[in-house]
MMTF fields as JSON, N, C-alpha, C and O atoms, coordinates in Angstrom:
{
  "mmtfVersion": "1.0.0",
  "mmtfProducer": "UNKNOWN",
  "numBonds": 419,
  "numAtoms": 420,
  "numGroups": 105,
  "numChains": 1,
  "numModels": 1,
  "chainsPerModel": [1],
  "groupsPerChain": [105],
  "chainIdList": ["A"],
  "bondAtomList": [4, 2, 8, 6, 12, 10, 16, 14, 20, 18, 24, 22, 28, 26, 32, 30, 36, 34, 40, 38, 44, 42, 48, 46, 52, 50, 56, 54, 60, 58, 64, 62, 68, 66, 72, 70, 76, 74, 80, 78, 84, 82, 88, 86, 92, 90, 96, 94, 100, 98, 104, 102, 108, 106, 112, 110, 116, 114, 120, 118, 124, 122, 128, 126, 132, 130, 136, 134, 140, 138, 144, 142, 148, 146, 152, 150, 156, 154, 160, 158, 164, 162, 168, 166, 172, 170, 176, 174, 180, 178, 184, 182, 188, 186, 192, 190, 196, 194, 200, 198, 204, 202, 208, 206, 212, 210, 216, 214, 220, 218, 224, 222, 228, 226, 232, 230, 236, 234, 240, 238, 244, 242, 248, 246, 252, 250, 256, 254, 260, 258, 264, 262, 268, 266, 272, 270, 276, 274, 280, 278, 284, 282, 288, 286, 292, 290, 296, 294, 300, 298, 304, 302, 308, 306, 312, 310, 316, 314, 320, 318, 324, 322, 328, 326, 332, 330, 336, 334, 340, 338, 344, 342, 348, 346, 352, 350, 356, 354, 360, 358, 364, 362, 368, 366, 372, 370, 376, 374, 380, 378, 384, 382, 388, 386, 392, 390, 396, 394, 400, 398, 404, 402, 408, 406, 412, 410, 416, 414],
  "bondOrderList": [1, 1, 1, 1, 1, 1, 1, 1, 1, 1, 1, 1, 1, 1, 1, 1, 1, 1, 1, 1, 1, 1, 1, 1, 1, 1, 1, 1, 1, 1, 1, 1, 1, 1, 1, 1, 1, 1, 1, 1, 1, 1, 1, 1, 1, 1, 1, 1, 1, 1, 1, 1, 1, 1, 1, 1, 1, 1, 1, 1, 1, 1, 1, 1, 1, 1, 1, 1, 1, 1, 1, 1, 1, 1, 1, 1, 1, 1, 1, 1, 1, 1, 1, 1, 1, 1, 1, 1, 1, 1, 1, 1, 1, 1, 1, 1, 1, 1, 1, 1, 1, 1, 1, 1],
  "groupList": [{"groupName": "MET", "atomNameList": ["N", "CA", "C", "O"], "elementList": ["N", "C", "C", "O"], "formalChargeList": [0, 0, 0, 0], "bondAtomList": [1, 0, 2, 1, 3, 2], "bondOrderList": [1, 1, 2], "singleLetterCode": "M", "chemCompType": "L-PEPTIDE LINKING"}, {"groupName": "THR", "atomNameList": ["N", "CA", "C", "O"], "elementList": ["N", "C", "C", "O"], "formalChargeList": [0, 0, 0, 0], "bondAtomList": [1, 0, 2, 1, 3, 2], "bondOrderList": [1, 1, 2], "singleLetterCode": "T", "chemCompType": "L-PEPTIDE LINKING"}, {"groupName": "LEU", "atomNameList": ["N", "CA", "C", "O"], "elementList": ["N", "C", "C", "O"], "formalChargeList": [0, 0, 0, 0], "bondAtomList": [1, 0, 2, 1, 3, 2], "bondOrderList": [1, 1, 2], "singleLetterCode": "L", "chemCompType": "L-PEPTIDE LINKING"}, {"groupName": "ASN", "atomNameList": ["N", "CA", "C", "O"], "elementList": ["N", "C", "C", "O"], "formalChargeList": [0, 0, 0, 0], "bondAtomList": [1, 0, 2, 1, 3, 2], "bondOrderList": [1, 1, 2], "singleLetterCode": "N", "chemCompType": "L-PEPTIDE LINKING"}, {"groupName": "ALA", "atomNameList": ["N", "CA", "C", "O"], "elementList": ["N", "C", "C", "O"], "formalChargeList": [0, 0, 0, 0], "bondAtomList": [1, 0, 2, 1, 3, 2], "bondOrderList": [1, 1, 2], "singleLetterCode": "A", "chemCompType": "L-PEPTIDE LINKING"}, {"groupName": "GLU", "atomNameList": ["N", "CA", "C", "O"], "elementList": ["N", "C", "C", "O"], "formalChargeList": [0, 0, 0, 0], "bondAtomList": [1, 0, 2, 1, 3, 2], "bondOrderList": [1, 1, 2], "singleLetterCode": "E", "chemCompType": "L-PEPTIDE LINKING"}, {"groupName": "SER", "atomNameList": ["N", "CA", "C", "O"], "elementList": ["N", "C", "C", "O"], "formalChargeList": [0, 0, 0, 0], "bondAtomList": [1, 0, 2, 1, 3, 2], "bondOrderList": [1, 1, 2], "singleLetterCode": "S", "chemCompType": "L-PEPTIDE LINKING"}, {"groupName": "ARG", "atomNameList": ["N", "CA", "C", "O"], "elementList": ["N", "C", "C", "O"], "formalChargeList": [0, 0, 0, 0], "bondAtomList": [1, 0, 2, 1, 3, 2], "bondOrderList": [1, 1, 2], "singleLetterCode": "R", "chemCompType": "L-PEPTIDE LINKING"}, {"groupName": "LYS", "atomNameList": ["N", "CA", "C", "O"], "elementList": ["N", "C", "C", "O"], "formalChargeList": [0, 0, 0, 0], "bondAtomList": [1, 0, 2, 1, 3, 2], "bondOrderList": [1, 1, 2], "singleLetterCode": "K", "chemCompType": "L-PEPTIDE LINKING"}, {"groupName": "ASP", "atomNameList": ["N", "CA", "C", "O"], "elementList": ["N", "C", "C", "O"], "formalChargeList": [0, 0, 0, 0], "bondAtomList": [1, 0, 2, 1, 3, 2], "bondOrderList": [1, 1, 2], "singleLetterCode": "D", "chemCompType": "L-PEPTIDE LINKING"}, {"groupName": "GLN", "atomNameList": ["N", "CA", "C", "O"], "elementList": ["N", "C", "C", "O"], "formalChargeList": [0, 0, 0, 0], "bondAtomList": [1, 0, 2, 1, 3, 2], "bondOrderList": [1, 1, 2], "singleLetterCode": "Q", "chemCompType": "L-PEPTIDE LINKING"}, {"groupName": "VAL", "atomNameList": ["N", "CA", "C", "O"], "elementList": ["N", "C", "C", "O"], "formalChargeList": [0, 0, 0, 0], "bondAtomList": [1, 0, 2, 1, 3, 2], "bondOrderList": [1, 1, 2], "singleLetterCode": "V", "chemCompType": "L-PEPTIDE LINKING"}, {"groupName": "PHE", "atomNameList": ["N", "CA", "C", "O"], "elementList": ["N", "C", "C", "O"], "formalChargeList": [0, 0, 0, 0], "bondAtomList": [1, 0, 2, 1, 3, 2], "bondOrderList": [1, 1, 2], "singleLetterCode": "F", "chemCompType": "L-PEPTIDE LINKING"}, {"groupName": "GLY", "atomNameList": ["N", "CA", "C", "O"], "elementList": ["N", "C", "C", "O"], "formalChargeList": [0, 0, 0, 0], "bondAtomList": [1, 0, 2, 1, 3, 2], "bondOrderList": [1, 1, 2], "singleLetterCode": "G", "chemCompType": "PEPTIDE LINKING"}, {"groupName": "ILE", "atomNameList": ["N", "CA", "C", "O"], "elementList": ["N", "C", "C", "O"], "formalChargeList": [0, 0, 0, 0], "bondAtomList": [1, 0, 2, 1, 3, 2], "bondOrderList": [1, 1, 2], "singleLetterCode": "I", "chemCompType": "L-PEPTIDE LINKING"}, {"groupName": "PRO", "atomNameList": ["N", "CA", "C", "O"], "elementList": ["N", "C", "C", "O"], "formalChargeList": [0, 0, 0, 0], "bondAtomList": [1, 0, 2, 1, 3, 2], "bondOrderList": [1, 1, 2], "singleLetterCode": "P", "chemCompType": "L-PEPTIDE LINKING"}, {"groupName": "TYR", "atomNameList": ["N", "CA", "C", "O"], "elementList": ["N", "C", "C", "O"], "formalChargeList": [0, 0, 0, 0], "bondAtomList": [1, 0, 2, 1, 3, 2], "bondOrderList": [1, 1, 2], "singleLetterCode": "Y", "chemCompType": "L-PEPTIDE LINKING"}, {"groupName": "TRP", "atomNameList": ["N", "CA", "C", "O"], "elementList": ["N", "C", "C", "O"], "formalChargeList": [0, 0, 0, 0], "bondAtomList": [1, 0, 2, 1, 3, 2], "bondOrderList": [1, 1, 2], "singleLetterCode": "W", "chemCompType": "L-PEPTIDE LINKING"}, {"groupName": "HIS", "atomNameList": ["N", "CA", "C", "O"], "elementList": ["N", "C", "C", "O"], "formalChargeList": [0, 0, 0, 0], "bondAtomList": [1, 0, 2, 1, 3, 2], "bondOrderList": [1, 1, 2], "singleLetterCode": "H", "chemCompType": "L-PEPTIDE LINKING"}],
  "groupTypeList": [0, 1, 2, 3, 2, 4, 5, 0, 6, 7, 8, 9, 2, 2, 10, 2, 8, 1, 9, 11, 9, 5, 4, 2, 8, 6, 4, 5, 10, 7, 5, 7, 2, 4, 4, 2, 8, 4, 4, 5, 10, 4, 4, 4, 5, 12, 13, 12, 6, 2, 5, 5, 14, 6, 3, 13, 13, 7, 15, 4, 13, 8, 7, 6, 8, 4, 4, 15, 8, 16, 7, 3, 15, 4, 3, 15, 5, 5, 1, 17, 1, 13, 7, 13, 7, 8, 15, 18, 17, 14, 18, 1, 4, 2, 1, 6, 13, 4, 9, 14, 6, 9, 2, 5, 14],
  "groupIdList": [1, 2, 3, 4, 5, 6, 7, 8, 9, 10, 11, 12, 13, 14, 15, 16, 17, 18, 19, 20, 21, 22, 23, 24, 25, 26, 27, 28, 29, 30, 31, 32, 33, 34, 35, 36, 37, 38, 39, 40, 41, 42, 43, 44, 45, 46, 47, 48, 49, 50, 51, 52, 53, 54, 55, 56, 57, 58, 59, 60, 61, 62, 63, 64, 65, 66, 67, 68, 69, 70, 71, 72, 73, 74, 75, 76, 77, 78, 79, 80, 81, 82, 83, 84, 85, 86, 87, 88, 89, 90, 91, 92, 93, 94, 95, 96, 97, 98, 99, 100, 101, 102, 103, 104, 105],
  "secStructList": [7, 7, 7, 7, 4, 4, 4, 1, 7, 2, 2, 2, 2, 2, 2, 2, 2, 2, 2, 2, 2, 2, 2, 2, 2, 2, 2, 2, 2, 2, 2, 2, 2, 2, 2, 2, 2, 2, 2, 2, 2, 2, 2, 2, 2, 6, 6, 7, 7, 2, 2, 2, 2, 2, 6, 6, 6, 7, 7, 1, 1, 7, 7, 7, 7, 7, 7, 7, 7, 3, 3, 7, 1, 1, 7, 6, 6, 7, 3, 3, 7, 1, 7, 1, 1, 7, 7, 2, 2, 2, 2, 2, 2, 2, 2, 6, 6, 7, 7, 4, 4, 4, 4, 5, 7],
  "xCoordList": [59.397, 58.044, 57.938, 58.238, 57.525, 57.354, 55.884, 55.224, 55.379, 53.985, 53.916, 54.699, 52.99, 52.761, 51.566, 50.417, 51.844, 50.788, 49.874, 48.693, 50.413, 49.623, 48.5, 47.486, 48.662, 47.653, 46.658, 45.688, 46.884, 46.006, 44.779, 44.835, 43.665, 42.432, 42.539, 43.402, 41.643, 41.613, 41.367, 41.995, 40.447, 40.131, 41.362, 41.635, 42.097, 43.302, 44.38, 45.097, 44.492, 45.486, 45.151, 46.043, 43.862, 43.453, 43.727, 44.169, 43.468, 43.749, 45.245, 45.679, 46.028, 47.484, 47.972, 48.849, 47.396, 47.768, 47.435, 48.251, 46.262, 45.861, 46.822, 47.247, 47.16, 48.082, 49.464, 50.097, 49.925, 51.233, 51.21, 52.158, 50.14, 50.025, 50.064, 50.743, 49.339, 49.332, 50.707, 51.158, 51.374, 52.704, 53.701, 54.585, 53.565, 54.454, 54.248, 55.215, 53.003, 52.724, 53.32, 53.922, 53.153, 53.677, 55.21, 55.804, 55.837, 57.292, 57.79, 58.809, 57.077, 57.474, 57.381, 58.271, 56.327, 56.177, 57.303, 57.854, 57.639, 58.74, 60.049, 60.822, 60.31, 61.554, 61.606, 62.668, 60.484, 60.443, 60.758, 61.53, 60.168, 60.407, 61.876, 62.479, 62.441, 63.855, 64.747, 65.732, 64.409, 65.185, 65.074, 66.06, 63.894, 63.69, 64.511, 65.156, 64.488, 65.272, 66.762, 67.486, 67.221, 68.639, 69.019, 70.095, 68.151, 68.427, 68.439, 69.285, 67.521, 67.499, 68.768, 69.318, 69.23, 70.459, 71.656, 72.529, 71.709, 72.824, 72.83, 73.895, 71.687, 71.598, 72.008, 72.709, 71.574, 71.901, 73.41, 73.929, 74.112, 75.565, 76.256, 77.342, 75.638, 76.197, 75.559, 75.878, 74.672, 74.06, 72.844, 72.489, 72.211, 71.03, 69.838, 69.985, 68.661, 67.476, 67.229, 67.731, 66.473, 66.178, 65.405, 65.615, 64.511, 63.733, 64.641, 64.39, 65.691, 66.604, 67.345, 67.57, 67.717, 68.501, 67.649, 68.1, 66.434, 65.621, 65.082, 64.715, 65.017, 64.52, 65.637, 65.373, 66.867, 67.987, 68.378, 68.978, 68.061, 68.429, 67.455, 67.625, 66.436, 65.426, 64.439, 64.176, 63.899, 62.856, 61.661, 61.335, 61.024, 59.863, 58.713, 58.598, 57.872, 56.692, 56.56, 57.414, 55.459, 55.182, 55.974, 56.366, 56.196, 56.817, 55.802, 54.591, 56.326, 55.417, 54.829, 55.412, 53.679, 53.024, 53.824, 54.436, 53.815, 54.483, 53.665, 52.435, 54.374, 53.693, 53.087, 53.666, 51.938, 51.331, 52.18, 52.749, 52.254, 53.017, 52.107, 52.511, 50.89, 49.972, 48.626, 48.184, 47.983, 46.687, 45.741, 46.129, 44.496, 43.467, 43.05, 42.549, 43.247, 42.868, 41.361, 40.938, 40.556, 39.106, 38.629, 37.605, 39.36, 39.001, 40.302, 40.92, 40.733, 42.018, 42.147, 43.253, 41.036, 41.115, 41.657, 42.132, 41.595, 42.099, 43.579, 43.968, 44.387, 45.824, 46.316, 45.611, 47.553, 48.176, 49.655, 50.268, 50.242, 51.659, 52.563, 53.768, 51.998, 52.817, 53.162, 53.855, 52.683, 52.925, 51.643, 50.543, 51.794, 50.627, 49.88, 50.397, 48.673, 47.859, 47.487, 47.25, 47.444, 47.045, 45.551, 44.769, 45.148, 43.722, 43.022, 43.657, 41.726, 40.924, 41.123, 41.205, 41.2, 41.335, 42.666, 42.743, 43.704, 44.995, 44.826, 45.231, 44.228, 44.0, 43.188, 43.514, 42.134, 41.269, 42.058, 41.935, 42.865, 43.644, 44.665, 44.833, 45.347, 46.36, 45.723, 46.296, 44.545, 43.834, 43.344, 43.226, 43.064, 42.579, 43.71, 43.46, 44.952, 46.064, 46.922, 47.906, 46.588, 47.403, 48.703, 48.78, 49.709, 50.995, 51.01, 50.412, 51.689, 51.722, 52.322, 51.944, 53.252, 53.873, 52.867, 53.067, 51.788, 50.747, 49.997, 49.387, 50.035, 49.271, 50.118, 49.604, 51.413, 52.29, 51.912, 51.431, 52.135, 51.829, 52.967, 52.928],
  "yCoordList": [-204.64, -204.262, -202.743, -202.131, -202.152, -200.714, -200.406, -200.972, -199.498, -199.096, -197.737, -196.838, -197.599, -196.313, -195.685, -195.939, -194.87, -194.289, -193.364, -193.23, -192.733, -191.791, -192.496, -191.873, -193.764, -194.497, -195.233, -195.802, -195.229, -195.957, -195.129, -193.901, -195.822, -195.13, -194.696, -195.152, -193.815, -193.336, -194.505, -194.597, -195.398, -196.549, -197.44, -197.898, -197.687, -198.518, -197.844, -198.508, -196.526, -195.793, -195.851, -196.011, -195.719, -195.817, -197.216, -197.359, -198.231, -199.598, -199.801, -200.438, -199.256, -199.348, -198.666, -199.18, -197.513, -196.786, -197.62, -197.71, -198.228, -199.085, -200.259, -200.592, -200.88, -202.015, -201.599, -202.334, -200.435, -199.938, -199.644, -199.984, -199.018, -198.722, -200.012, -200.077, -201.033, -202.313, -202.968, -203.53, -202.898, -203.486, -202.76, -203.392, -201.432, -200.674, -201.053, -201.194, -201.217, -201.639, -203.011, -203.238, -203.909, -205.256, -205.236, -205.931, -204.439, -204.347, -203.751, -204.189, -202.756, -202.153, -203.179, -203.241, -203.98, -205.008, -206.035, -206.443, -206.448, -207.406, -206.818, -207.497, -205.539, -204.902, -204.675, -204.816, -204.329, -204.173, -205.494, -205.528, -206.58, -207.889, -208.281, -208.807, -208.03, -208.342, -207.501, -208.007, -206.235, -205.371, -205.841, -205.822, -206.256, -206.747, -208.01, -208.145, -208.935, -210.161, -209.853, -210.46, -208.92, -208.56, -207.914, -208.184, -207.07, -206.428, -207.467, -207.399, -208.42, -209.472, -210.315, -210.682, -210.621, -211.397, -210.613, -211.174, -209.319, -208.499, -208.403, -208.475, -208.245, -208.183, -209.519, -209.55, -210.618, -211.944, -212.204, -212.914, -211.643, -211.813, -211.233, -211.68, -210.253, -209.638, -210.187, -209.73, -211.149, -211.785, -211.063, -211.246, -210.258, -209.519, -209.881, -210.372, -209.622, -209.682, -208.274, -207.298, -208.178, -206.865, -206.005, -204.793, -206.607, -205.865, -205.243, -204.126, -205.959, -205.456, -204.204, -203.295, -204.151, -202.99, -201.895, -200.756, -202.22, -201.213, -200.145, -199.067, -200.398, -199.378, -198.814, -198.319, -198.881, -198.255, -198.967, -198.347, -200.244, -200.977, -200.832, -201.46, -200.008, -199.844, -200.994, -201.5, -201.406, -202.433, -201.918, -200.733, -202.8, -202.404, -202.049, -202.587, -201.156, -200.793, -199.292, -198.529, -198.895, -197.473, -196.89, -197.596, -195.589, -194.899, -194.841, -194.85, -194.781, -194.699, -193.295, -192.328, -193.209, -191.918, -191.072, -191.587, -189.784, -188.873, -188.755, -188.801, -188.602, -188.457, -187.066, -186.108, -186.934, -185.614, -184.712, -185.158, -183.431, -182.46, -181.46, -180.828, -181.319, -180.31, -180.96, -181.878, -180.467, -180.989, -179.814, -178.775, -180.002, -178.986, -178.998, -180.014, -177.883, -177.886, -178.052, -178.58, -177.616, -177.733, -179.161, -179.586, -179.903, -181.277, -182.076, -182.083, -182.75, -183.45, -184.557, -185.032, -184.97, -185.993, -185.427, -186.183, -184.102, -183.466, -183.141, -182.391, -183.737, -183.494, -183.125, -183.288, -182.621, -182.257, -182.554, -182.295, -183.1, -183.462, -182.278, -182.346, -181.199, -180.071, -180.13, -179.253, -181.154, -181.319, -181.017, -181.255, -180.501, -180.234, -178.983, -178.167, -178.855, -177.68, -177.659, -178.698, -176.479, -176.318, -176.587, -176.111, -177.353, -177.575, -176.284, -175.322, -176.291, -175.102, -174.677, -173.484, -175.641, -175.29, -174.606, -173.798, -174.903, -174.207, -172.757, -171.835, -172.562, -171.193, -170.384, -169.232, -170.989, -170.296, -169.907, -168.786, -170.83, -170.553, -169.455, -168.564, -169.505, -168.485, -167.121, -166.107, -167.076, -165.82, -165.239, -164.023, -166.121, -165.683, -165.177, -164.709, -165.268, -164.744, -165.813, -165.478, -167.078, -168.147, -168.287, -167.978, -168.747, -169.026, -170.499, -171.323, -170.847, -172.219, -173.117, -174.284, -172.594, -173.415, -173.768, -174.744, -172.987, -173.305, -174.575, -175.216, -174.945, -176.093, -177.352, -178.415, -177.248, -178.415, -179.467, -179.154, -180.692, -181.805, -181.946, -182.821],
  "zCoordList": [65.729, 65.384, 65.433, 66.457, 64.361, 64.274, 64.081, 63.21, 64.908, 64.8, 64.12, 64.426, 63.214, 62.586, 63.298, 62.938, 64.303, 65.124, 64.33, 64.649, 63.311, 62.527, 61.769, 61.452, 61.481, 60.725, 61.622, 61.123, 62.933, 63.849, 64.185, 64.24, 64.411, 64.794, 66.258, 67.008, 66.624, 68.016, 68.968, 70.023, 68.588, 69.418, 69.595, 70.704, 68.53, 68.6, 69.44, 70.189, 69.314, 70.106, 71.606, 72.439, 71.937, 73.343, 73.898, 75.038, 73.101, 73.539, 73.726, 74.685, 72.806, 72.915, 74.195, 74.889, 74.492, 75.715, 76.945, 77.862, 76.982, 78.1, 78.242, 79.348, 77.119, 77.149, 77.651, 78.409, 77.235, 77.674, 79.174, 79.881, 79.666, 81.099, 81.919, 82.943, 81.471, 82.183, 82.141, 83.139, 80.99, 80.858, 81.764, 82.342, 81.893, 82.768, 84.234, 84.982, 84.64, 86.023, 86.296, 87.346, 85.362, 85.517, 85.597, 86.422, 84.737, 84.744, 86.061, 86.594, 86.586, 87.862, 88.984, 89.832, 89.005, 90.041, 89.96, 90.983, 88.754, 88.588, 89.076, 89.752, 88.736, 89.141, 90.648, 91.255, 91.258, 92.715, 93.399, 94.357, 92.916, 93.492, 93.342, 94.278, 92.186, 91.969, 92.89, 93.428, 93.071, 93.962, 95.408, 96.146, 95.811, 97.172, 97.413, 98.453, 96.452, 96.59, 96.661, 97.451, 95.846, 95.859, 97.187, 97.721, 97.722, 99.006, 100.128, 101.02, 100.095, 101.111, 101.057, 102.095, 99.85, 99.704, 100.21, 100.873, 99.906, 100.373, 101.895, 102.509, 102.501, 103.96, 104.574, 105.585, 103.968, 104.483, 104.451, 105.312, 103.477, 103.396, 104.631, 105.003, 105.258, 106.457, 107.733, 108.83, 107.598, 108.752, 109.299, 110.464, 108.493, 108.933, 108.057, 106.938, 108.599, 107.754, 107.23, 107.788, 106.182, 105.605, 106.592, 106.644, 107.379, 108.361, 109.421, 109.875, 109.814, 110.845, 110.393, 111.192, 109.142, 108.694, 108.064, 107.945, 107.661, 106.97, 107.902, 107.432, 109.214, 110.124, 110.993, 112.089, 110.526, 111.23, 112.51, 113.388, 112.649, 113.836, 114.987, 116.032, 114.803, 115.856, 115.764, 114.672, 116.877, 116.814, 116.035, 116.089, 115.324, 114.535, 115.45, 116.552, 115.004, 115.772, 115.878, 115.426, 116.494, 116.635, 117.798, 118.727, 117.72, 118.847, 119.975, 119.753, 121.185, 122.317, 122.398, 121.907, 123.019, 123.182, 124.148, 125.083, 123.919, 124.826, 126.106, 126.088, 127.205, 128.487, 128.583, 128.069, 129.229, 129.365, 130.256, 131.252, 129.88, 130.66, 131.367, 132.344, 130.875, 131.415, 131.741, 131.051, 132.804, 133.214, 133.437, 133.971, 133.017, 133.207, 134.676, 135.158, 135.403, 136.818, 137.021, 138.049, 136.073, 136.199, 135.917, 136.453, 135.082, 134.746, 134.636, 133.572, 135.708, 135.721, 134.672, 134.413, 134.069, 133.024, 131.722, 130.874, 131.545, 130.327, 130.519, 131.414, 129.641, 129.681, 128.295, 127.299, 128.254, 126.981, 127.088, 128.124, 126.022, 126.027, 125.747, 125.988, 125.244, 124.838, 123.36, 122.843, 122.684, 121.244, 120.487, 120.985, 119.304, 118.469, 118.918, 119.681, 118.433, 118.747, 120.221, 120.837, 120.758, 122.151, 122.268, 121.445, 123.292, 123.502, 123.92, 124.352, 123.781, 124.108, 125.556, 125.847, 126.462, 127.87, 128.162, 129.088, 127.409, 127.562, 127.121, 127.829, 125.952, 125.452, 126.457, 126.744, 126.989, 127.943, 129.191, 129.683, 129.699, 130.913, 130.66, 131.493, 129.526, 129.222, 129.015, 129.416, 128.396, 128.18, 129.503, 129.655, 130.453, 131.762, 132.658, 133.769, 132.178, 132.94, 133.596, 134.257, 133.439, 134.022, 133.267, 132.078, 133.951, 133.339, 132.948, 133.639, 131.841, 131.378, 132.453, 132.56, 133.253, 134.305, 135.406, 136.13, 135.539, 136.527, 136.143, 136.999, 134.865, 134.389, 134.29, 133.942, 134.59, 134.492, 135.519, 136.608, 135.157, 136.067, 137.055, 137.92]
}
């Protein structure tokens, strides 16, 4: 089937574009499913499930939270792990002349 795009109306071309976009999405879903099935079969040949090998052998789930390393002496409920942005109370303490080691737990 050959389409002569030059002879098609704008409306027909837009419909063709919509149909092509939908067909591409459908084809991608079919190919993803086929790839997933093939990967599951390959993993099963070695005695594993796909979930077991897809995360590098680590158990599935989130990483545990880091333990706090610093505590606000003015409010012991405020802690910081040392990761990410420094809390305001850390900045205030450091500006006041405190050493970061003074705030360690």
